N, CA, C and O atoms as CSV, one atom per row, in Angstrom:
chain,resi,resn,atom,element,x,y,z
A,1,MET,N,N,-17.063,-153.660,91.702
A,1,MET,CA,C,-17.280,-153.533,93.123
A,1,MET,C,C,-17.919,-154.797,93.689
A,1,MET,O,O,-17.686,-155.165,94.840
A,2,LYS,N,N,-18.741,-155.464,92.847
A,2,LYS,CA,C,-19.412,-156.671,93.343
A,2,LYS,C,C,-18.402,-157.744,93.728
A,2,LYS,O,O,-18.549,-158.397,94.762
A,3,GLU,N,N,-17.376,-157.928,92.898
A,3,GLU,CA,C,-16.392,-158.973,93.175
A,3,GLU,C,C,-15.485,-158.594,94.347
A,3,GLU,O,O,-15.096,-159.453,95.138
A,4,MET,N,N,-15.156,-157.319,94.454
A,4,MET,CA,C,-14.228,-156.867,95.484
A,4,MET,C,C,-14.910,-156.654,96.836
A,4,MET,O,O,-14.240,-156.395,97.835
A,5,ARG,N,N,-16.228,-156.762,96.868
A,5,ARG,CA,C,-16.993,-156.532,98.094
A,5,ARG,C,C,-16.579,-157.487,99.213
A,5,ARG,O,O,-16.616,-157.124,100.389
A,6,LEU,N,N,-16.187,-158.701,98.845
A,6,LEU,CA,C,-15.781,-159.686,99.849
A,6,LEU,C,C,-14.392,-159.392,100.420
A,6,LEU,O,O,-14.071,-159.829,101.525
A,7,HIS,N,N,-13.573,-158.655,99.674
A,7,HIS,CA,C,-12.189,-158.413,100.089
A,7,HIS,C,C,-11.983,-157.072,100.799
A,7,HIS,O,O,-11.082,-156.940,101.627
A,8,TYR,N,N,-12.815,-156.081,100.476
A,8,TYR,CA,C,-12.638,-154.742,101.039
A,8,TYR,C,C,-13.952,-154.252,101.632
A,8,TYR,O,O,-15.023,-154.644,101.169
A,9,PRO,N,N,-13.883,-153.400,102.648
A,9,PRO,CA,C,-15.114,-152.853,103.218
A,9,PRO,C,C,-15.813,-151.922,102.222
A,9,PRO,O,O,-15.167,-151.163,101.499
A,10,LEU,N,N,-17.114,-151.996,102.203
A,10,LEU,CA,C,-17.918,-151.232,101.255
A,10,LEU,C,C,-17.744,-149.715,101.406
A,10,LEU,O,O,-17.601,-149.030,100.393
A,11,PRO,N,N,-17.749,-149.163,102.626
A,11,PRO,CA,C,-17.572,-147.705,102.743
A,11,PRO,C,C,-16.233,-147.227,102.168
A,11,PRO,O,O,-16.159,-146.152,101.573
A,12,LEU,N,N,-15.190,-148.019,102.346
A,12,LEU,CA,C,-13.882,-147.646,101.803
A,12,LEU,C,C,-13.924,-147.619,100.275
A,12,LEU,O,O,-13.426,-146.679,99.656
A,13,MET,N,N,-14.509,-148.636,99.673
A,13,MET,CA,C,-14.591,-148.685,98.206
A,13,MET,C,C,-15.444,-147.534,97.671
A,13,MET,O,O,-15.101,-146.926,96.657
A,14,ARG,N,N,-16.554,-147.235,98.350
A,14,ARG,CA,C,-17.411,-146.143,97.886
A,14,ARG,C,C,-16.689,-144.803,97.969
A,14,ARG,O,O,-16.835,-143.954,97.090
A,15,ARG,N,N,-15.912,-144.620,99.028
A,15,ARG,CA,C,-15.182,-143.362,99.180
A,15,ARG,C,C,-14.089,-143.241,98.122
A,15,ARG,O,O,-13.899,-142.166,97.555
A,16,ILE,N,N,-13.368,-144.329,97.850
A,16,ILE,CA,C,-12.296,-144.302,96.844
A,16,ILE,C,C,-12.866,-144.037,95.450
A,16,ILE,O,O,-12.289,-143.281,94.669
A,17,MET,N,N,-14.000,-144.664,95.146
A,17,MET,CA,C,-14.598,-144.522,93.813
A,17,MET,C,C,-15.569,-143.348,93.722
A,17,MET,O,O,-16.169,-143.104,92.675
A,18,ASN,N,N,-15.715,-142.625,94.836
A,18,ASN,CA,C,-16.564,-141.442,94.880
A,18,ASN,C,C,-18.007,-141.778,94.483
A,18,ASN,O,O,-18.597,-141.126,93.621
A,19,VAL,N,N,-18.561,-142.812,95.134
A,19,VAL,CA,C,-19.926,-143.270,94.867
A,19,VAL,C,C,-20.735,-143.122,96.146
A,19,VAL,O,O,-20.281,-143.497,97.227
A,20,SER,N,N,-21.940,-142.572,96.015
A,20,SER,CA,C,-22.803,-142.428,97.190
A,20,SER,C,C,-23.413,-143.780,97.546
A,20,SER,O,O,-23.477,-144.685,96.714
A,21,ALA,N,N,-23.856,-143.902,98.787
A,21,ALA,CA,C,-24.465,-145.155,99.241
A,21,ALA,C,C,-25.747,-145.433,98.463
A,21,ALA,O,O,-25.993,-146.566,98.051
A,22,SER,N,N,-26.567,-144.397,98.261
A,22,SER,CA,C,-27.822,-144.600,97.525
A,22,SER,C,C,-27.540,-144.970,96.067
A,22,SER,O,O,-28.254,-145.786,95.484
A,23,GLY,N,N,-26.509,-144.376,95.484
A,23,GLY,CA,C,-26.134,-144.713,94.104
A,23,GLY,C,C,-25.654,-146.146,93.987
A,23,GLY,O,O,-25.974,-146.839,93.021
A,24,TYR,N,N,-24.879,-146.594,94.977
A,24,TYR,CA,C,-24.380,-147.972,94.961
A,24,TYR,C,C,-25.534,-148.963,95.061
A,24,TYR,O,O,-25.588,-149.920,94.290
A,25,TYR,N,N,-26.456,-148.752,95.994
A,25,TYR,CA,C,-27.561,-149.692,96.180
A,25,TYR,C,C,-28.549,-149.637,95.014
A,25,TYR,O,O,-29.167,-150.647,94.678
A,26,ALA,N,N,-28.698,-148.470,94.401
A,26,ALA,CA,C,-29.542,-148.380,93.202
A,26,ALA,C,C,-28.914,-149.191,92.071
A,26,ALA,O,O,-29.621,-149.840,91.299
A,27,TRP,N,N,-27.588,-149.151,91.977
A,27,TRP,CA,C,-26.868,-149.913,90.948
A,27,TRP,C,C,-27.006,-151.416,91.195
A,27,TRP,O,O,-27.182,-152.190,90.254
A,28,ILE,N,N,-26.926,-151.828,92.467
A,28,ILE,CA,C,-27.045,-153.248,92.822
A,28,ILE,C,C,-28.445,-153.770,92.490
A,28,ILE,O,O,-28.592,-154.872,91.962
A,29,ASP,N,N,-29.472,-152.973,92.802
A,29,ASP,CA,C,-30.855,-153.417,92.615
A,29,ASP,C,C,-31.355,-153.255,91.187
A,29,ASP,O,O,-32.408,-153.790,90.838
A,30,ARG,N,N,-30.617,-152.526,90.357
A,30,ARG,CA,C,-31.061,-152.257,88.994
A,30,ARG,C,C,-31.035,-153.539,88.162
A,30,ARG,O,O,-30.063,-154.290,88.233
A,31,PRO,N,N,-32.070,-153.804,87.381
A,31,PRO,CA,C,-32.055,-155.000,86.519
A,31,PRO,C,C,-31.061,-154.804,85.373
A,31,PRO,O,O,-30.735,-153.668,85.028
A,32,PRO,N,N,-30.582,-155.890,84.787
A,32,PRO,CA,C,-29.634,-155.754,83.676
A,32,PRO,C,C,-30.274,-155.004,82.506
A,32,PRO,O,O,-31.464,-155.151,82.231
A,33,SER,N,N,-29.462,-154.203,81.832
A,33,SER,CA,C,-29.976,-153.403,80.719
A,33,SER,C,C,-30.256,-154.279,79.499
A,33,SER,O,O,-29.794,-155.416,79.403
A,34,LYS,N,N,-31.019,-153.718,78.581
A,34,LYS,CA,C,-31.361,-154.426,77.346
A,34,LYS,C,C,-30.083,-154.759,76.568
A,34,LYS,O,O,-29.944,-155.846,76.008
A,35,TRP,N,N,-29.152,-153.791,76.549
A,35,TRP,CA,C,-27.901,-153.976,75.817
A,35,TRP,C,C,-27.069,-155.106,76.425
A,35,TRP,O,O,-26.523,-155.929,75.691
A,36,SER,N,N,-26.966,-155.156,77.763
A,36,SER,CA,C,-26.147,-156.199,78.390
A,36,SER,C,C,-26.774,-157.578,78.206
A,36,SER,O,O,-26.058,-158.571,78.079
A,37,LEU,N,N,-28.106,-157.646,78.190
A,37,LEU,CA,C,-28.770,-158.926,77.923
A,37,LEU,C,C,-28.513,-159.380,76.489
A,37,LEU,O,O,-28.258,-160.555,76.228
A,38,GLN,N,N,-28.585,-158.419,75.564
A,38,GLN,CA,C,-28.314,-158.732,74.157
A,38,GLN,C,C,-26.852,-159.150,73.979
A,38,GLN,O,O,-26.546,-160.054,73.201
A,39,GLU,N,N,-25.965,-158.490,74.699
A,39,GLU,CA,C,-24.533,-158.818,74.626
A,39,GLU,C,C,-24.275,-160.242,75.108
A,39,GLU,O,O,-23.505,-160.978,74.489
A,40,ALA,N,N,-24.911,-160.632,76.201
A,40,ALA,CA,C,-24.748,-161.988,76.735
A,40,ALA,C,C,-25.284,-163.025,75.748
A,40,ALA,O,O,-24.678,-164.081,75.566
A,41,ARG,N,N,-26.419,-162.727,75.113
A,41,ARG,CA,C,-26.992,-163.647,74.128
A,41,ARG,C,C,-26.071,-163.772,72.914
A,41,ARG,O,O,-25.872,-164.866,72.386
A,42,LEU,N,N,-25.508,-162.635,72.477
A,42,LEU,CA,C,-24.577,-162.664,71.343
A,42,LEU,C,C,-23.321,-163.465,71.676
A,42,LEU,O,O,-22.808,-164.201,70.833
A,43,GLU,N,N,-22.827,-163.321,72.909
A,43,GLU,CA,C,-21.647,-164.086,73.321
A,43,GLU,C,C,-21.910,-165.582,73.203
A,43,GLU,O,O,-21.070,-166.330,72.703
A,44,LEU,N,N,-23.078,-166.014,73.666
A,44,LEU,CA,C,-23.425,-167.435,73.577
A,44,LEU,C,C,-23.543,-167.886,72.122
A,44,LEU,O,O,-23.066,-168.963,71.765
A,45,GLU,N,N,-24.179,-167.064,71.281
A,45,GLU,CA,C,-24.340,-167.424,69.874
A,45,GLU,C,C,-22.996,-167.489,69.159
A,45,GLU,O,O,-22.759,-168.392,68.356
A,46,ILE,N,N,-22.119,-166.538,69.448
A,46,ILE,CA,C,-20.809,-166.515,68.791
A,46,ILE,C,C,-19.976,-167.706,69.242
A,46,ILE,O,O,-19.302,-168.335,68.426
A,47,LYS,N,N,-20.016,-168.026,70.545
A,47,LYS,CA,C,-19.291,-169.207,71.037
A,47,LYS,C,C,-19.780,-170.468,70.345
A,47,LYS,O,O,-18.977,-171.284,69.892
A,48,ALA,N,N,-21.097,-170.630,70.264
A,48,ALA,CA,C,-21.675,-171.831,69.649
A,48,ALA,C,C,-21.330,-171.908,68.170
A,48,ALA,O,O,-20.980,-172.975,67.666
A,49,MET,N,N,-21.427,-170.776,67.471
A,49,MET,CA,C,-21.136,-170.773,66.041
A,49,MET,C,C,-19.658,-171.039,65.782
A,49,MET,O,O,-19.311,-171.739,64.830
A,50,ASP,N,N,-18.789,-170.488,66.619
A,50,ASP,CA,C,-17.353,-170.738,66.454
A,50,ASP,C,C,-17.037,-172.207,66.668
A,50,ASP,O,O,-16.233,-172.786,65.938
A,51,LYS,N,N,-17.663,-172.807,67.658
A,51,LYS,CA,C,-17.428,-174.227,67.914
A,51,LYS,C,C,-17.939,-175.069,66.749
A,51,LYS,O,O,-17.289,-176.028,66.331
A,52,ARG,N,N,-19.125,-174.696,66.224
A,52,ARG,CA,C,-19.720,-175.443,65.117
A,52,ARG,C,C,-18.873,-175.335,63.847
A,52,ARG,O,O,-18.782,-176.295,63.083
A,53,THR,N,N,-18.256,-174.180,63.619
A,53,THR,CA,C,-17.445,-173.982,62.413
A,53,THR,C,C,-15.975,-174.317,62.651
A,53,THR,O,O,-15.127,-174.057,61.798
A,54,ARG,N,N,-15.686,-174.885,63.792
A,54,ARG,CA,C,-14.323,-175.280,64.181
A,54,ARG,C,C,-13.337,-174.110,64.110
A,54,ARG,O,O,-12.205,-174.265,63.652
A,55,TYR,N,N,-13.784,-172.942,64.570
A,55,TYR,CA,C,-12.966,-171.731,64.703
A,55,TYR,C,C,-12.354,-171.289,63.377
A,55,TYR,O,O,-11.231,-170.785,63.354
A,56,THR,N,N,-13.072,-171.469,62.279
A,56,THR,CA,C,-12.547,-171.073,60.974
A,56,THR,C,C,-13.196,-169.797,60.452
A,56,THR,O,O,-12.687,-169.209,59.498
A,57,TYR,N,N,-14.301,-169.348,61.042
A,57,TYR,CA,C,-15.000,-168.160,60.557
A,57,TYR,C,C,-14.453,-166.910,61.228
A,57,TYR,O,O,-14.281,-166.865,62.446
A,58,GLY,N,N,-14.183,-165.898,60.416
A,58,GLY,CA,C,-13.806,-164.596,60.933
A,58,GLY,C,C,-15.056,-163.787,61.254
A,58,GLY,O,O,-16.175,-164.290,61.156
A,59,ALA,N,N,-14.855,-162.536,61.638
A,59,ALA,CA,C,-15.987,-161.693,62.031
A,59,ALA,C,C,-16.945,-161.456,60.868
A,59,ALA,O,O,-18.159,-161.422,61.066
A,60,GLU,N,N,-16.410,-161.290,59.654
A,60,GLU,CA,C,-17.261,-161.013,58.498
A,60,GLU,C,C,-18.181,-162.194,58.190
A,60,GLU,O,O,-19.379,-162.011,57.975
A,61,ARG,N,N,-17.619,-163.406,58.168
A,61,ARG,CA,C,-18.434,-164.589,57.883
A,61,ARG,C,C,-19.430,-164.854,59.009
A,61,ARG,O,O,-20.571,-165.241,58.756
A,62,LEU,N,N,-18.995,-164.644,60.249
A,62,LEU,CA,C,-19.910,-164.814,61.382
A,62,LEU,C,C,-21.084,-163.846,61.269
A,62,LEU,O,O,-22.226,-164.209,61.553
A,63,GLN,N,N,-20.798,-162.612,60.855
A,63,GLN,CA,C,-21.849,-161.618,60.730
A,63,GLN,C,C,-22.852,-162.032,59.662
A,63,GLN,O,O,-24.060,-161.902,59.863
A,64,ARG,N,N,-22.361,-162.534,58.522
A,64,ARG,CA,C,-23.261,-162.993,57.461
A,64,ARG,C,C,-24.152,-164.132,57.952
A,64,ARG,O,O,-25.345,-164.165,57.651
A,65,GLU,N,N,-23.571,-165.064,58.707
A,65,GLU,CA,C,-24.348,-166.191,59.235
A,65,GLU,C,C,-25.394,-165.719,60.247
A,65,GLU,O,O,-26.522,-166.211,60.255
A,66,LEU,N,N,-25.015,-164.767,61.096
A,66,LEU,CA,C,-25.959,-164.250,62.088
A,66,LEU,C,C,-27.106,-163.497,61.417
A,66,LEU,O,O,-28.248,-163.575,61.871
A,67,VAL,N,N,-26.806,-162.765,60.333
A,67,VAL,CA,C,-27.857,-162.059,59.600
A,67,VAL,C,C,-28.817,-163.065,58.978
A,67,VAL,O,O,-30.027,-162.837,58.954
A,68,LYS,N,N,-28.280,-164.188,58.469
A,68,LYS,CA,C,-29.143,-165.239,57.912
A,68,LYS,C,C,-30.083,-165.797,58.978
A,68,LYS,O,O,-31.210,-166.188,58.677
A,69,GLN,N,N,-29.611,-165.830,60.225
A,69,GLN,CA,C,-30.435,-166.326,61.332
A,69,GLN,C,C,-31.386,-165.253,61.865
A,69,GLN,O,O,-32.208,-165.524,62.740
A,70,GLY,N,N,-31.267,-164.036,61.334
A,70,GLY,CA,C,-32.164,-162.962,61.749
A,70,GLY,C,C,-31.623,-162.083,62.855
A,70,GLY,O,O,-32.379,-161.313,63.448
A,71,VAL,N,N,-30.329,-162.174,63.154
A,71,VAL,CA,C,-29.714,-161.361,64.205
A,71,VAL,C,C,-28.940,-160.229,63.536
A,71,VAL,O,O,-27.963,-160.476,62.828
A,72,GLN,N,N,-29.374,-158.988,63.759
A,72,GLN,CA,C,-28.690,-157.831,63.192
A,72,GLN,C,C,-27.581,-157.407,64.149
A,72,GLN,O,O,-27.847,-156.964,65.267
A,73,VAL,N,N,-26.349,-157.546,63.704
A,73,VAL,CA,C,-25.194,-157.187,64.533
A,73,VAL,C,C,-24.076,-156.729,63.608
A,73,VAL,O,O,-23.930,-157.241,62.498
A,74,GLY,N,N,-23.293,-155.769,64.066
A,74,GLY,CA,C,-22.211,-155.233,63.258
A,74,GLY,C,C,-20.929,-156.040,63.394
A,74,GLY,O,O,-20.742,-156.792,64.351
A,75,ILE,N,N,-20.056,-155.865,62.416
A,75,ILE,CA,C,-18.785,-156.596,62.394
A,75,ILE,C,C,-17.900,-156.171,63.563
A,75,ILE,O,O,-17.254,-157.008,64.193
A,76,CYS,N,N,-17.871,-154.874,63.849
A,76,CYS,CA,C,-17.019,-154.386,64.943
A,76,CYS,C,C,-17.454,-154.961,66.290
A,76,CYS,O,O,-16.621,-155.262,67.145
A,77,ARG,N,N,-18.747,-155.109,66.465
A,77,ARG,CA,C,-19.252,-155.683,67.720
A,77,ARG,C,C,-18.842,-157.145,67.834
A,77,ARG,O,O,-18.476,-157.607,68.915
A,78,ILE,N,N,-18.901,-157.872,66.727
A,78,ILE,CA,C,-18.476,-159.275,66.732
A,78,ILE,C,C,-16.988,-159.366,67.037
A,78,ILE,O,O,-16.563,-160.219,67.816
A,79,LYS,N,N,-16.194,-158.491,66.426
A,79,LYS,CA,C,-14.744,-158.489,66.684
A,79,LYS,C,C,-14.463,-158.229,68.162
A,79,LYS,O,O,-13.615,-158.885,68.767
A,80,ARG,N,N,-15.191,-157.255,68.739
A,80,ARG,CA,C,-14.974,-156.917,70.143
A,80,ARG,C,C,-15.352,-158.081,71.051
A,80,ARG,O,O,-14.641,-158.374,72.012
A,81,ILE,N,N,-16.461,-158.744,70.753
A,81,ILE,CA,C,-16.901,-159.877,71.574
A,81,ILE,C,C,-15.916,-161.032,71.455
A,81,ILE,O,O,-15.582,-161.669,72.453
A,82,LYS,N,N,-15.446,-161.306,70.229
A,82,LYS,CA,C,-14.479,-162.396,70.044
A,82,LYS,C,C,-13.185,-162.097,70.803
A,82,LYS,O,O,-12.580,-162.992,71.392
A,83,LYS,N,N,-12.771,-160.838,70.781
A,83,LYS,CA,C,-11.553,-160.456,71.505
A,83,LYS,C,C,-11.755,-160.616,73.009
A,83,LYS,O,O,-10.868,-161.096,73.715
A,84,LYS,N,N,-12.926,-160.210,73.491
A,84,LYS,CA,C,-13.250,-160.324,74.920
A,84,LYS,C,C,-13.254,-161.784,75.364
A,84,LYS,O,O,-12.779,-162.107,76.453
A,85,LEU,N,N,-13.792,-162.669,74.517
A,85,LEU,CA,C,-13.870,-164.093,74.836
A,85,LEU,C,C,-12.563,-164.838,74.556
A,85,LEU,O,O,-12.411,-165.996,74.945
A,86,GLY,N,N,-11.623,-164.175,73.884
A,86,GLY,CA,C,-10.345,-164.824,73.564
A,86,GLY,C,C,-10.462,-165.834,72.434
A,86,GLY,O,O,-9.689,-166.790,72.374
A,87,ILE,N,N,-11.420,-165.630,71.537
A,87,ILE,CA,C,-11.622,-166.549,70.414
A,87,ILE,C,C,-10.884,-166.007,69.201
A,87,ILE,O,O,-11.055,-164.848,68.823
A,88,ARG,N,N,-10.071,-166.846,68.603
A,88,ARG,CA,C,-9.348,-166.465,67.388
A,88,ARG,C,C,-9.565,-167.523,66.326
A,88,ARG,O,O,-9.792,-168.693,66.631
A,89,CYS,N,N,-9.494,-167.096,65.078
A,89,CYS,CA,C,-9.644,-168.034,63.961
A,89,CYS,C,C,-8.369,-168.846,63.813
A,89,CYS,O,O,-7.270,-168.376,64.106
A,90,LYS,N,N,-8.544,-170.073,63.353
A,90,LYS,CA,C,-7.376,-170.880,63.030
A,90,LYS,C,C,-6.813,-170.371,61.714
A,90,LYS,O,O,-7.543,-170.217,60.735
A,91,GLN,N,N,-5.520,-170.112,61.695
A,91,GLN,CA,C,-4.879,-169.636,60.479
A,91,GLN,C,C,-4.475,-170.822,59.622
A,91,GLN,O,O,-3.962,-171.821,60.125
A,92,LYS,N,N,-4.710,-170.702,58.329
A,92,LYS,CA,C,-4.316,-171.750,57.418
A,92,LYS,C,C,-2.795,-171.712,57.298
A,92,LYS,O,O,-2.206,-170.650,57.093
A,93,ARG,N,N,-2.166,-172.877,57.427
A,93,ARG,CA,C,-0.713,-172.912,57.352
A,93,ARG,C,C,-0.245,-172.889,55.911
A,93,ARG,O,O,-0.876,-173.463,55.023
A,94,LYS,N,N,0.858,-172.224,55.700
A,94,LYS,CA,C,1.440,-172.151,54.375
A,94,LYS,C,C,2.044,-173.508,54.034
A,94,LYS,O,O,2.653,-174.153,54.887
A,95,PHE,N,N,1.875,-173.942,52.781
A,95,PHE,CA,C,2.436,-175.216,52.354
A,95,PHE,C,C,3.953,-175.113,52.354
A,95,PHE,O,O,4.523,-174.149,51.845
A,96,LYS,N,N,4.590,-176.110,52.927
A,96,LYS,CA,C,6.046,-176.123,52.968
A,96,LYS,C,C,6.516,-177.445,52.378
A,96,LYS,O,O,6.168,-178.517,52.873
A,97,ALA,N,N,7.309,-177.357,51.314
A,97,ALA,CA,C,7.842,-178.563,50.688
A,97,ALA,C,C,8.902,-179.154,51.603
A,97,ALA,O,O,9.825,-178.456,52.022
A,98,THR,N,N,8.773,-180.437,51.913
A,98,THR,CA,C,9.718,-181.080,52.822
A,98,THR,C,C,10.691,-181.992,52.086
A,98,THR,O,O,11.602,-182.549,52.698
A,99,THR,N,N,10.506,-182.148,50.788
A,99,THR,CA,C,11.395,-183.007,50.009
A,99,THR,C,C,12.441,-182.150,49.325
A,99,THR,O,O,12.116,-181.191,48.626
A,100,ASP,N,N,13.693,-182.504,49.532
A,100,ASP,CA,C,14.791,-181.797,48.875
A,100,ASP,C,C,15.337,-182.721,47.793
A,100,ASP,O,O,16.101,-183.640,48.086
A,101,SER,N,N,14.948,-182.480,46.546
A,101,SER,CA,C,15.391,-183.359,45.462
A,101,SER,C,C,16.658,-182.857,44.791
A,101,SER,O,O,17.113,-183.462,43.820
A,102,THR,N,N,17.233,-181.783,45.273
A,102,THR,CA,C,18.481,-181.270,44.688
A,102,THR,C,C,19.664,-181.560,45.607
A,102,THR,O,O,20.619,-180.784,45.661
A,103,HIS,N,N,19.601,-182.676,46.327
A,103,HIS,CA,C,20.678,-183.007,47.250
A,103,HIS,C,C,21.819,-183.696,46.496
A,103,HIS,O,O,21.654,-184.126,45.354
A,104,SER,N,N,22.952,-183.790,47.142
A,104,SER,CA,C,24.126,-184.420,46.519
A,104,SER,C,C,24.401,-185.801,47.118
A,104,SER,O,O,25.507,-186.322,46.976
A,105,LEU,N,N,23.429,-186.389,47.772
A,105,LEU,CA,C,23.601,-187.704,48.378
A,105,LEU,C,C,23.471,-188.790,47.310
A,105,LEU,O,O,22.804,-188.581,46.297
A,106,PRO,N,N,24.104,-189.949,47.528
A,106,PRO,CA,C,23.998,-191.024,46.531
A,106,PRO,C,C,22.579,-191.593,46.486
A,106,PRO,O,O,21.896,-191.663,47.509
A,107,ILE,N,N,22.148,-191.995,45.302
A,107,ILE,CA,C,20.814,-192.556,45.110
A,107,ILE,C,C,20.922,-194.070,45.170
A,107,ILE,O,O,21.824,-194.656,44.573
A,108,VAL,N,N,19.999,-194.708,45.894
A,108,VAL,CA,C,20.021,-196.155,46.104
A,108,VAL,C,C,19.639,-196.868,44.809
A,108,VAL,O,O,18.790,-196.396,44.053
A,109,LYS,N,N,20.298,-198.044,44.557
A,109,LYS,CA,C,19.991,-198.836,43.367
A,109,LYS,C,C,18.569,-199.372,43.435
A,109,LYS,O,O,17.994,-199.510,44.515
A,110,ASN,N,N,18.011,-199.672,42.266
A,110,ASN,CA,C,16.664,-200.215,42.157
A,110,ASN,C,C,16.751,-201.730,42.310
A,110,ASN,O,O,16.734,-202.460,41.319
A,111,ILE,N,N,16.846,-202.202,43.560
A,111,ILE,CA,C,17.030,-203.641,43.781
A,111,ILE,C,C,15.753,-204.442,43.568
A,111,ILE,O,O,15.824,-205.653,43.364
A,112,LEU,N,N,14.614,-203.817,43.609
A,112,LEU,CA,C,13.354,-204.520,43.375
A,112,LEU,C,C,13.036,-204.639,41.885
A,112,LEU,O,O,12.137,-205.386,41.500
A,113,GLY,N,N,13.760,-203.917,41.061
A,113,GLY,CA,C,13.549,-203.975,39.621
A,113,GLY,C,C,12.259,-203.307,39.191
A,113,GLY,O,O,11.671,-203.693,38.181
A,114,GLN,N,N,11.815,-202.324,39.930
A,114,GLN,CA,C,10.583,-201.626,39.558
A,114,GLN,C,C,10.835,-200.729,38.355
A,114,GLN,O,O,11.877,-200.084,38.245
A,115,LYS,N,N,9.845,-200.703,37.448
A,115,LYS,CA,C,9.970,-199.875,36.249
A,115,LYS,C,C,8.990,-198.721,36.382
A,115,LYS,O,O,7.777,-198.914,36.459
A,116,PHE,N,N,9.539,-197.534,36.407
A,116,PHE,CA,C,8.714,-196.337,36.524
A,116,PHE,C,C,8.626,-195.677,35.165
A,116,PHE,O,O,9.630,-195.195,34.640
A,117,THR,N,N,7.433,-195.649,34.589
A,117,THR,CA,C,7.240,-194.988,33.300
A,117,THR,C,C,6.105,-193.983,33.439
A,117,THR,O,O,5.136,-194.192,34.169
A,118,VAL,N,N,6.263,-192.913,32.727
A,118,VAL,CA,C,5.257,-191.857,32.766
A,118,VAL,C,C,4.236,-192.122,31.677
A,118,VAL,O,O,4.603,-192.316,30.518
A,119,THR,N,N,2.979,-192.133,32.025
A,119,THR,CA,C,1.917,-192.316,31.036
A,119,THR,C,C,1.154,-191.006,30.914
A,119,THR,O,O,0.358,-190.641,31.780
A,120,ALA,N,N,1.420,-190.311,29.813
A,120,ALA,CA,C,0.713,-189.038,29.634
A,120,ALA,C,C,0.506,-188.717,28.184
A,120,ALA,O,O,-0.073,-187.681,27.858
């Protein structure tokens, strides 16, 4: 309602959402809850840690690191916050061989006269 207040009249929004005037103003004047403050702090910590680890840590590793720092938080909460922030881990790419040594193309002569011997 706070964001839409500039676009729509307040009485109309209150009537549509079935909210009383006193309830709306009590909500506006209410200080942020302990949980929402903790959530905002966790968001900042997760963003900073993800940047520091170059987006390679998943929720489990992030949780272990946060516990080491003294922050008790569950894995599901970290997953939810990462999803909300749009943070994803970088996936390790599968190795793909790009050399095809079983081709039928002609092999170039050794014009430099290099001698390749295996030492093993």
